[in-house]
Phi, psi and omega in degrees: 000129182292322179250153178299154181299324182293324181288320178295322178293321178294320179294325177295316182293329179276348179090011179285333183228148172233151180262141171211163183301329180291318180286338180277347182299330184279354182265147175272167186302315181296328178290318178295318178298318179296319179295319177301317179297317180293322177297317179297318181295318181292320176298316179299315180294321181289322177290334180284342180290139177256138180243135177302142183297329183273000181259087183293323182295318180292325177295316178297318179299314179298317181293323178295318179297318179297320179297314179298318179292323178295316179296318178297321179295319179296314178298317182293318180293322178292326177292321180298325180291317184269358186296133176295145184268000000 
């Protein structure tokens, strides 16, 4: 992986990068596993953050990040199942 897994996960949450099966072909199994671990950690940390109820923009930002990470996790898990050994 050209960039560390934690950086890739952060870029995914910000929307700078998206995952698809074509982009995942260049990664080895241990790199995909590391990225999955970092995605789980980032989702856990993001859900632990509290946002004031009256701050709609911060709430939307948090929800957008969670959505991006959730979509990336689904794509990554489906790739891990079909990944050549």
